mmCIF file of the N, C-alpha and C atoms, coordinates in Angstrom:
data_MODEL
# 
_entry.id   MODEL 
# 
loop_
_atom_site.group_PDB 
_atom_site.id 
_atom_site.type_symbol 
_atom_site.label_atom_id 
_atom_site.label_alt_id 
_atom_site.label_comp_id 
_atom_site.label_asym_id 
_atom_site.label_entity_id 
_atom_site.label_seq_id 
_atom_site.pdbx_PDB_ins_code 
_atom_site.Cartn_x 
_atom_site.Cartn_y 
_atom_site.Cartn_z 
_atom_site.occupancy 
_atom_site.B_iso_or_equiv 
_atom_site.pdbx_formal_charge 
_atom_site.auth_seq_id 
_atom_site.auth_comp_id 
_atom_site.auth_asym_id 
_atom_site.auth_atom_id 
_atom_site.pdbx_PDB_model_num 
ATOM 1   N N  . MET A 1 1  ? 0.756   -1.505  -0.222 1.00 0.00 ? 1  MET A N  1 
ATOM 2   C CA . MET A 1 1  ? -0.105  0.201   0.191  1.00 0.00 ? 1  MET A CA 1 
ATOM 3   C C  . MET A 1 1  ? 0.475   1.212   0.089  1.00 0.00 ? 1  MET A C  1 
ATOM 4   N N  . LYS A 1 2  ? 0.638   2.361   -0.721 1.00 0.00 ? 2  LYS A N  1 
ATOM 5   C CA . LYS A 1 2  ? 1.160   3.450   -0.835 1.00 0.00 ? 2  LYS A CA 1 
ATOM 6   C C  . LYS A 1 2  ? 0.810   4.072   0.109  1.00 0.00 ? 2  LYS A C  1 
ATOM 7   N N  . GLN A 1 3  ? 2.293   4.771   1.165  1.00 0.00 ? 3  GLN A N  1 
ATOM 8   C CA . GLN A 1 3  ? 2.140   6.028   1.954  1.00 0.00 ? 3  GLN A CA 1 
ATOM 9   C C  . GLN A 1 3  ? 2.509   7.029   1.718  1.00 0.00 ? 3  GLN A C  1 
ATOM 10  N N  . ASN A 1 4  ? 1.467   8.003   2.426  1.00 0.00 ? 4  ASN A N  1 
ATOM 11  C CA . ASN A 1 4  ? 1.902   9.447   2.220  1.00 0.00 ? 4  ASN A CA 1 
ATOM 12  C C  . ASN A 1 4  ? 1.786   10.085  3.342  1.00 0.00 ? 4  ASN A C  1 
ATOM 13  N N  . ASN A 1 5  ? 2.045   11.380  3.398  1.00 0.00 ? 5  ASN A N  1 
ATOM 14  C CA . ASN A 1 5  ? 2.303   11.944  4.668  1.00 0.00 ? 5  ASN A CA 1 
ATOM 15  C C  . ASN A 1 5  ? 1.110   12.924  5.127  1.00 0.00 ? 5  ASN A C  1 
ATOM 16  N N  . TYR A 1 6  ? -0.194  12.559  4.296  1.00 0.00 ? 6  TYR A N  1 
ATOM 17  C CA . TYR A 1 6  ? -1.691  13.105  4.405  1.00 0.00 ? 6  TYR A CA 1 
ATOM 18  C C  . TYR A 1 6  ? -2.466  12.364  5.180  1.00 0.00 ? 6  TYR A C  1 
ATOM 19  N N  . ILE A 1 7  ? -3.225  13.236  5.878  1.00 0.00 ? 7  ILE A N  1 
ATOM 20  C CA . ILE A 1 7  ? -4.465  12.527  6.570  1.00 0.00 ? 7  ILE A CA 1 
ATOM 21  C C  . ILE A 1 7  ? -5.626  12.695  6.096  1.00 0.00 ? 7  ILE A C  1 
ATOM 22  N N  . TYR A 1 8  ? -6.401  12.091  5.739  1.00 0.00 ? 8  TYR A N  1 
ATOM 23  C CA . TYR A 1 8  ? -8.011  12.648  4.984  1.00 0.00 ? 8  TYR A CA 1 
ATOM 24  C C  . TYR A 1 8  ? -8.997  12.549  5.980  1.00 0.00 ? 8  TYR A C  1 
ATOM 25  N N  . PHE A 1 9  ? -10.178 13.341  5.821  1.00 0.00 ? 9  PHE A N  1 
ATOM 26  C CA . PHE A 1 9  ? -11.121 13.498  6.346  1.00 0.00 ? 9  PHE A CA 1 
ATOM 27  C C  . PHE A 1 9  ? -12.337 12.523  5.839  1.00 0.00 ? 9  PHE A C  1 
ATOM 28  N N  . PRO A 1 10 ? -13.422 12.108  6.571  1.00 0.00 ? 10 PRO A N  1 
ATOM 29  C CA . PRO A 1 10 ? -13.511 12.135  7.988  1.00 0.00 ? 10 PRO A CA 1 
ATOM 30  C C  . PRO A 1 10 ? -12.631 11.519  8.723  1.00 0.00 ? 10 PRO A C  1 
ATOM 31  N N  . MET A 1 11 ? -12.555 11.712  9.793  1.00 0.00 ? 11 MET A N  1 
ATOM 32  C CA . MET A 1 11 ? -11.723 10.684  10.712 1.00 0.00 ? 11 MET A CA 1 
ATOM 33  C C  . MET A 1 11 ? -13.019 10.166  11.846 1.00 0.00 ? 11 MET A C  1 
ATOM 34  N N  . MET A 1 12 ? -12.513 9.103   12.402 1.00 0.00 ? 12 MET A N  1 
ATOM 35  C CA . MET A 1 12 ? -13.380 8.353   13.212 1.00 0.00 ? 12 MET A CA 1 
ATOM 36  C C  . MET A 1 12 ? -12.905 8.027   14.381 1.00 0.00 ? 12 MET A C  1 
ATOM 37  N N  . THR A 1 13 ? -13.687 8.412   15.922 1.00 0.00 ? 13 THR A N  1 
ATOM 38  C CA . THR A 1 13 ? -12.635 7.642   16.986 1.00 0.00 ? 13 THR A CA 1 
ATOM 39  C C  . THR A 1 13 ? -12.705 6.274   17.085 1.00 0.00 ? 13 THR A C  1 
ATOM 40  N N  . VAL A 1 14 ? -12.107 5.532   17.625 1.00 0.00 ? 14 VAL A N  1 
ATOM 41  C CA . VAL A 1 14 ? -11.541 4.178   17.652 1.00 0.00 ? 14 VAL A CA 1 
ATOM 42  C C  . VAL A 1 14 ? -12.915 3.232   18.129 1.00 0.00 ? 14 VAL A C  1 
ATOM 43  N N  . GLY A 1 15 ? -13.841 3.834   18.705 1.00 0.00 ? 15 GLY A N  1 
ATOM 44  C CA . GLY A 1 15 ? -14.943 2.890   18.683 1.00 0.00 ? 15 GLY A CA 1 
ATOM 45  C C  . GLY A 1 15 ? -15.837 3.202   17.728 1.00 0.00 ? 15 GLY A C  1 
ATOM 46  N N  . GLU A 1 16 ? -15.860 4.052   16.808 1.00 0.00 ? 16 GLU A N  1 
ATOM 47  C CA . GLU A 1 16 ? -16.581 4.171   16.063 1.00 0.00 ? 16 GLU A CA 1 
ATOM 48  C C  . GLU A 1 16 ? -16.120 3.528   14.691 1.00 0.00 ? 16 GLU A C  1 
ATOM 49  N N  . ALA A 1 17 ? -14.522 3.386   14.694 1.00 0.00 ? 17 ALA A N  1 
ATOM 50  C CA . ALA A 1 17 ? -14.085 2.560   13.407 1.00 0.00 ? 17 ALA A CA 1 
ATOM 51  C C  . ALA A 1 17 ? -14.117 0.773   13.857 1.00 0.00 ? 17 ALA A C  1 
ATOM 52  N N  . ALA A 1 18 ? -14.245 0.764   15.103 1.00 0.00 ? 18 ALA A N  1 
ATOM 53  C CA . ALA A 1 18 ? -14.262 -0.569  15.595 1.00 0.00 ? 18 ALA A CA 1 
ATOM 54  C C  . ALA A 1 18 ? -15.658 -1.450  15.315 1.00 0.00 ? 18 ALA A C  1 
ATOM 55  N N  . LYS A 1 19 ? -17.225 -0.403  15.401 1.00 0.00 ? 19 LYS A N  1 
ATOM 56  C CA . LYS A 1 19 ? -17.951 -0.930  14.491 1.00 0.00 ? 19 LYS A CA 1 
ATOM 57  C C  . LYS A 1 19 ? -18.253 -0.447  13.201 1.00 0.00 ? 19 LYS A C  1 
ATOM 58  N N  . TYR A 1 20 ? -17.517 -0.057  12.495 1.00 0.00 ? 20 TYR A N  1 
ATOM 59  C CA . TYR A 1 20 ? -17.429 0.161   11.443 1.00 0.00 ? 20 TYR A CA 1 
ATOM 60  C C  . TYR A 1 20 ? -16.716 -1.385  10.780 1.00 0.00 ? 20 TYR A C  1 
ATOM 61  N N  . LEU A 1 21 ? -15.714 -1.631  10.993 1.00 0.00 ? 21 LEU A N  1 
ATOM 62  C CA . LEU A 1 21 ? -14.699 -2.858  10.696 1.00 0.00 ? 21 LEU A CA 1 
ATOM 63  C C  . LEU A 1 21 ? -16.088 -4.186  11.085 1.00 0.00 ? 21 LEU A C  1 
ATOM 64  N N  . GLY A 1 22 ? -16.644 -3.786  12.191 1.00 0.00 ? 22 GLY A N  1 
ATOM 65  C CA . GLY A 1 22 ? -17.225 -5.437  12.709 1.00 0.00 ? 22 GLY A CA 1 
ATOM 66  C C  . GLY A 1 22 ? -15.895 -5.732  13.740 1.00 0.00 ? 22 GLY A C  1 
ATOM 67  N N  . VAL A 1 23 ? -15.024 -5.120  14.461 1.00 0.00 ? 23 VAL A N  1 
ATOM 68  C CA . VAL A 1 23 ? -14.311 -5.953  15.219 1.00 0.00 ? 23 VAL A CA 1 
ATOM 69  C C  . VAL A 1 23 ? -13.910 -5.042  16.553 1.00 0.00 ? 23 VAL A C  1 
ATOM 70  N N  . GLY A 1 24 ? -13.304 -5.672  17.459 1.00 0.00 ? 24 GLY A N  1 
ATOM 71  C CA . GLY A 1 24 ? -13.217 -4.701  19.145 1.00 0.00 ? 24 GLY A CA 1 
ATOM 72  C C  . GLY A 1 24 ? -12.187 -3.876  18.957 1.00 0.00 ? 24 GLY A C  1 
ATOM 73  N N  . ARG A 1 25 ? -12.211 -2.901  20.135 1.00 0.00 ? 25 ARG A N  1 
ATOM 74  C CA . ARG A 1 25 ? -11.334 -1.640  20.479 1.00 0.00 ? 25 ARG A CA 1 
ATOM 75  C C  . ARG A 1 25 ? -9.829  -2.191  19.989 1.00 0.00 ? 25 ARG A C  1 
ATOM 76  N N  . LYS A 1 26 ? -9.763  -3.318  20.817 1.00 0.00 ? 26 LYS A N  1 
ATOM 77  C CA . LYS A 1 26 ? -8.092  -3.922  20.582 1.00 0.00 ? 26 LYS A CA 1 
ATOM 78  C C  . LYS A 1 26 ? -7.881  -4.164  19.596 1.00 0.00 ? 26 LYS A C  1 
ATOM 79  N N  . VAL A 1 27 ? -8.961  -4.608  18.451 1.00 0.00 ? 27 VAL A N  1 
ATOM 80  C CA . VAL A 1 27 ? -8.176  -4.919  17.206 1.00 0.00 ? 27 VAL A CA 1 
ATOM 81  C C  . VAL A 1 27 ? -7.518  -3.580  16.482 1.00 0.00 ? 27 VAL A C  1 
ATOM 82  N N  . ILE A 1 28 ? -8.290  -2.619  16.122 1.00 0.00 ? 28 ILE A N  1 
ATOM 83  C CA . ILE A 1 28 ? -8.385  -1.138  16.003 1.00 0.00 ? 28 ILE A CA 1 
ATOM 84  C C  . ILE A 1 28 ? -6.727  -0.705  16.403 1.00 0.00 ? 28 ILE A C  1 
ATOM 85  N N  . TYR A 1 29 ? -6.595  -0.633  17.788 1.00 0.00 ? 29 TYR A N  1 
ATOM 86  C CA . TYR A 1 29 ? -5.304  -0.566  18.305 1.00 0.00 ? 29 TYR A CA 1 
ATOM 87  C C  . TYR A 1 29 ? -4.127  -1.093  17.957 1.00 0.00 ? 29 TYR A C  1 
ATOM 88  N N  . GLN A 1 30 ? -4.321  -2.607  17.795 1.00 0.00 ? 30 GLN A N  1 
ATOM 89  C CA . GLN A 1 30 ? -3.369  -3.577  16.978 1.00 0.00 ? 30 GLN A CA 1 
ATOM 90  C C  . GLN A 1 30 ? -3.265  -3.219  15.335 1.00 0.00 ? 30 GLN A C  1 
ATOM 91  N N  . MET A 1 31 ? -4.701  -2.647  14.676 1.00 0.00 ? 31 MET A N  1 
ATOM 92  C CA . MET A 1 31 ? -4.030  -2.051  13.462 1.00 0.00 ? 31 MET A CA 1 
ATOM 93  C C  . MET A 1 31 ? -3.209  -1.285  13.386 1.00 0.00 ? 31 MET A C  1 
ATOM 94  N N  . ILE A 1 32 ? -3.483  -0.602  14.000 1.00 0.00 ? 32 ILE A N  1 
ATOM 95  C CA . ILE A 1 32 ? -2.832  0.943   13.654 1.00 0.00 ? 32 ILE A CA 1 
ATOM 96  C C  . ILE A 1 32 ? -1.365  1.115   14.460 1.00 0.00 ? 32 ILE A C  1 
ATOM 97  N N  . GLU A 1 33 ? -0.879  -0.217  15.604 1.00 0.00 ? 33 GLU A N  1 
ATOM 98  C CA . GLU A 1 33 ? 0.431   -0.262  15.718 1.00 0.00 ? 33 GLU A CA 1 
ATOM 99  C C  . GLU A 1 33 ? 1.202   -0.810  14.536 1.00 0.00 ? 33 GLU A C  1 
ATOM 100 N N  . PHE A 1 34 ? 0.509   -1.479  13.761 1.00 0.00 ? 34 PHE A N  1 
ATOM 101 C CA . PHE A 1 34 ? 0.863   -2.442  12.936 1.00 0.00 ? 34 PHE A CA 1 
ATOM 102 C C  . PHE A 1 34 ? 0.964   -1.794  11.595 1.00 0.00 ? 34 PHE A C  1 
ATOM 103 N N  . ASP A 1 35 ? 0.721   -0.478  11.639 1.00 0.00 ? 35 ASP A N  1 
ATOM 104 C CA . ASP A 1 35 ? 0.663   0.630   10.405 1.00 0.00 ? 35 ASP A CA 1 
ATOM 105 C C  . ASP A 1 35 ? -0.299  0.063   9.187  1.00 0.00 ? 35 ASP A C  1 
ATOM 106 N N  . GLN A 1 36 ? -1.336  -0.912  9.561  1.00 0.00 ? 36 GLN A N  1 
ATOM 107 C CA . GLN A 1 36 ? -2.595  -1.107  8.491  1.00 0.00 ? 36 GLN A CA 1 
ATOM 108 C C  . GLN A 1 36 ? -3.435  -0.433  8.366  1.00 0.00 ? 36 GLN A C  1 
ATOM 109 N N  . ILE A 1 37 ? -3.463  0.765   9.691  1.00 0.00 ? 37 ILE A N  1 
ATOM 110 C CA . ILE A 1 37 ? -4.528  1.820   8.654  1.00 0.00 ? 37 ILE A CA 1 
ATOM 111 C C  . ILE A 1 37 ? -3.933  3.070   9.746  1.00 0.00 ? 37 ILE A C  1 
ATOM 112 N N  . ARG A 1 38 ? -4.467  4.009   9.137  1.00 0.00 ? 38 ARG A N  1 
ATOM 113 C CA . ARG A 1 38 ? -3.545  5.480   9.541  1.00 0.00 ? 38 ARG A CA 1 
ATOM 114 C C  . ARG A 1 38 ? -4.821  6.257   10.489 1.00 0.00 ? 38 ARG A C  1 
ATOM 115 N N  . ALA A 1 39 ? -3.601  6.825   11.639 1.00 0.00 ? 39 ALA A N  1 
ATOM 116 C CA . ALA A 1 39 ? -4.627  7.437   12.686 1.00 0.00 ? 39 ALA A CA 1 
ATOM 117 C C  . ALA A 1 39 ? -3.624  8.303   13.320 1.00 0.00 ? 39 ALA A C  1 
ATOM 118 N N  . VAL A 1 40 ? -4.171  9.835   13.792 1.00 0.00 ? 40 VAL A N  1 
ATOM 119 C CA . VAL A 1 40 ? -3.512  10.591  14.669 1.00 0.00 ? 40 VAL A CA 1 
ATOM 120 C C  . VAL A 1 40 ? -4.037  10.661  15.932 1.00 0.00 ? 40 VAL A C  1 
ATOM 121 N N  . ARG A 1 41 ? -3.498  11.227  16.838 1.00 0.00 ? 41 ARG A N  1 
ATOM 122 C CA . ARG A 1 41 ? -4.183  11.800  18.254 1.00 0.00 ? 41 ARG A CA 1 
ATOM 123 C C  . ARG A 1 41 ? -3.951  13.201  18.665 1.00 0.00 ? 41 ARG A C  1 
ATOM 124 N N  . GLU A 1 42 ? -5.099  13.542  18.294 1.00 0.00 ? 42 GLU A N  1 
ATOM 125 C CA . GLU A 1 42 ? -5.968  14.961  18.814 1.00 0.00 ? 42 GLU A CA 1 
ATOM 126 C C  . GLU A 1 42 ? -6.193  14.464  20.436 1.00 0.00 ? 42 GLU A C  1 
ATOM 127 N N  . ASN A 1 43 ? -5.047  15.965  21.285 1.00 0.00 ? 43 ASN A N  1 
ATOM 128 C CA . ASN A 1 43 ? -5.400  15.922  22.406 1.00 0.00 ? 43 ASN A CA 1 
ATOM 129 C C  . ASN A 1 43 ? -5.284  14.673  23.195 1.00 0.00 ? 43 ASN A C  1 
ATOM 130 N N  . ARG A 1 44 ? -6.244  13.900  23.720 1.00 0.00 ? 44 ARG A N  1 
ATOM 131 C CA . ARG A 1 44 ? -6.187  12.902  24.199 1.00 0.00 ? 44 ARG A CA 1 
ATOM 132 C C  . ARG A 1 44 ? -6.885  11.628  23.235 1.00 0.00 ? 44 ARG A C  1 
ATOM 133 N N  . ALA A 1 45 ? -7.279  12.317  22.215 1.00 0.00 ? 45 ALA A N  1 
ATOM 134 C CA . ALA A 1 45 ? -8.377  11.152  21.599 1.00 0.00 ? 45 ALA A CA 1 
ATOM 135 C C  . ALA A 1 45 ? -7.445  10.456  20.334 1.00 0.00 ? 45 ALA A C  1 
ATOM 136 N N  . VAL A 1 46 ? -7.654  9.454   19.963 1.00 0.00 ? 46 VAL A N  1 
ATOM 137 C CA . VAL A 1 46 ? -7.411  8.880   18.648 1.00 0.00 ? 46 VAL A CA 1 
ATOM 138 C C  . VAL A 1 46 ? -8.128  8.843   18.011 1.00 0.00 ? 46 VAL A C  1 
ATOM 139 N N  . LEU A 1 47 ? -7.790  9.510   16.695 1.00 0.00 ? 47 LEU A N  1 
ATOM 140 C CA . LEU A 1 47 ? -8.666  9.684   15.856 1.00 0.00 ? 47 LEU A CA 1 
ATOM 141 C C  . LEU A 1 47 ? -8.307  8.553   14.921 1.00 0.00 ? 47 LEU A C  1 
ATOM 142 N N  . VAL A 1 48 ? -9.279  7.706   13.483 1.00 0.00 ? 48 VAL A N  1 
ATOM 143 C CA . VAL A 1 48 ? -8.718  6.871   12.631 1.00 0.00 ? 48 VAL A CA 1 
ATOM 144 C C  . VAL A 1 48 ? -9.161  7.546   11.107 1.00 0.00 ? 48 VAL A C  1 
ATOM 145 N N  . GLU A 1 49 ? -8.596  7.495   10.560 1.00 0.00 ? 49 GLU A N  1 
ATOM 146 C CA . GLU A 1 49 ? -8.801  7.967   9.128  1.00 0.00 ? 49 GLU A CA 1 
ATOM 147 C C  . GLU A 1 49 ? -9.367  6.773   8.424  1.00 0.00 ? 49 GLU A C  1 
ATOM 148 N N  . LYS A 1 50 ? -10.776 7.455   7.826  1.00 0.00 ? 50 LYS A N  1 
ATOM 149 C CA . LYS A 1 50 ? -12.117 6.634   7.426  1.00 0.00 ? 50 LYS A CA 1 
ATOM 150 C C  . LYS A 1 50 ? -11.295 6.127   6.032  1.00 0.00 ? 50 LYS A C  1 
ATOM 151 N N  . ARG A 1 51 ? -10.724 6.984   5.293  1.00 0.00 ? 51 ARG A N  1 
ATOM 152 C CA . ARG A 1 51 ? -10.247 6.117   3.891  1.00 0.00 ? 51 ARG A CA 1 
ATOM 153 C C  . ARG A 1 51 ? -9.680  5.015   4.374  1.00 0.00 ? 51 ARG A C  1 
ATOM 154 N N  . SER A 1 52 ? -8.529  4.955   5.456  1.00 0.00 ? 52 SER A N  1 
ATOM 155 C CA . SER A 1 52 ? -7.740  4.201   5.387  1.00 0.00 ? 52 SER A CA 1 
ATOM 156 C C  . SER A 1 52 ? -8.492  2.540   6.057  1.00 0.00 ? 52 SER A C  1 
ATOM 157 N N  . LEU A 1 53 ? -9.438  2.952   6.576  1.00 0.00 ? 53 LEU A N  1 
ATOM 158 C CA . LEU A 1 53 ? -10.062 1.680   6.788  1.00 0.00 ? 53 LEU A CA 1 
ATOM 159 C C  . LEU A 1 53 ? -11.153 1.090   5.675  1.00 0.00 ? 53 LEU A C  1 
ATOM 160 N N  . ASP A 1 54 ? -11.511 1.954   4.722  1.00 0.00 ? 54 ASP A N  1 
ATOM 161 C CA . ASP A 1 54 ? -11.529 1.411   3.544  1.00 0.00 ? 54 ASP A CA 1 
ATOM 162 C C  . ASP A 1 54 ? -11.178 1.067   2.720  1.00 0.00 ? 54 ASP A C  1 
ATOM 163 N N  . GLU A 1 55 ? -9.808  1.342   2.686  1.00 0.00 ? 55 GLU A N  1 
ATOM 164 C CA . GLU A 1 55 ? -8.771  0.750   1.766  1.00 0.00 ? 55 GLU A CA 1 
ATOM 165 C C  . GLU A 1 55 ? -8.200  -0.716  2.580  1.00 0.00 ? 55 GLU A C  1 
ATOM 166 N N  . PHE A 1 56 ? -7.929  -0.685  3.814  1.00 0.00 ? 56 PHE A N  1 
ATOM 167 C CA . PHE A 1 56 ? -7.894  -1.782  4.744  1.00 0.00 ? 56 PHE A CA 1 
ATOM 168 C C  . PHE A 1 56 ? -9.209  -2.892  4.494  1.00 0.00 ? 56 PHE A C  1 
ATOM 169 N N  . ARG A 1 57 ? -9.983  -2.474  4.282  1.00 0.00 ? 57 ARG A N  1 
ATOM 170 C CA . ARG A 1 57 ? -11.391 -3.235  3.996  1.00 0.00 ? 57 ARG A CA 1 
ATOM 171 C C  . ARG A 1 57 ? -11.118 -4.292  2.377  1.00 0.00 ? 57 ARG A C  1 
ATOM 172 N N  . ALA A 1 58 ? -10.944 -2.879  1.585  1.00 0.00 ? 58 ALA A N  1 
ATOM 173 C CA . ALA A 1 58 ? -10.806 -3.589  0.241  1.00 0.00 ? 58 ALA A CA 1 
ATOM 174 C C  . ALA A 1 58 ? -9.657  -4.387  -0.016 1.00 0.00 ? 58 ALA A C  1 
ATOM 175 N N  . SER A 1 59 ? -8.924  -4.623  0.664  1.00 0.00 ? 59 SER A N  1 
ATOM 176 C CA . SER A 1 59 ? -7.422  -5.413  0.633  1.00 0.00 ? 59 SER A CA 1 
ATOM 177 C C  . SER A 1 59 ? -8.225  -6.524  0.876  1.00 0.00 ? 59 SER A C  1 
ATOM 178 N N  . GLY A 1 60 ? -8.973  -6.789  1.651  1.00 0.00 ? 60 GLY A N  1 
ATOM 179 C CA . GLY A 1 60 ? -9.766  -8.448  1.626  1.00 0.00 ? 60 GLY A CA 1 
ATOM 180 C C  . GLY A 1 60 ? -8.762  -9.161  2.598  1.00 0.00 ? 60 GLY A C  1 
ATOM 181 N N  . GLN A 1 61 ? -7.933  -8.255  3.738  1.00 0.00 ? 61 GLN A N  1 
ATOM 182 C CA . GLN A 1 61 ? -7.109  -8.598  5.058  1.00 0.00 ? 61 GLN A CA 1 
ATOM 183 C C  . GLN A 1 61 ? -8.151  -9.122  5.993  1.00 0.00 ? 61 GLN A C  1 
ATOM 184 N N  . LEU A 1 62 ? -9.421  -8.463  5.823  1.00 0.00 ? 62 LEU A N  1 
ATOM 185 C CA . LEU A 1 62 ? -10.296 -8.589  7.031  1.00 0.00 ? 62 LEU A CA 1 
ATOM 186 C C  . LEU A 1 62 ? -10.859 -9.842  6.755  1.00 0.00 ? 62 LEU A C  1 
ATOM 187 N N  . THR A 1 63 ? -10.992 -10.868 7.691  1.00 0.00 ? 63 THR A N  1 
ATOM 188 C CA . THR A 1 63 ? -11.249 -12.175 7.423  1.00 0.00 ? 63 THR A CA 1 
ATOM 189 C C  . THR A 1 63 ? -13.095 -12.058 8.924  1.00 0.00 ? 63 THR A C  1 
# 
């Protein structure tokens, strides 16, 4: 997957991202840690880039 330095809106909270993919919050944090999806920390919140969730889902890695 080609990576760039831009973050695209809309953004989702970790809880929203977990619901969107149908996984637990812990899985989302692991995906962030392994650079499978893109996220940023704003104040104390972690926000996940929806575009990266869509790309991950389209890649077929989610079973």
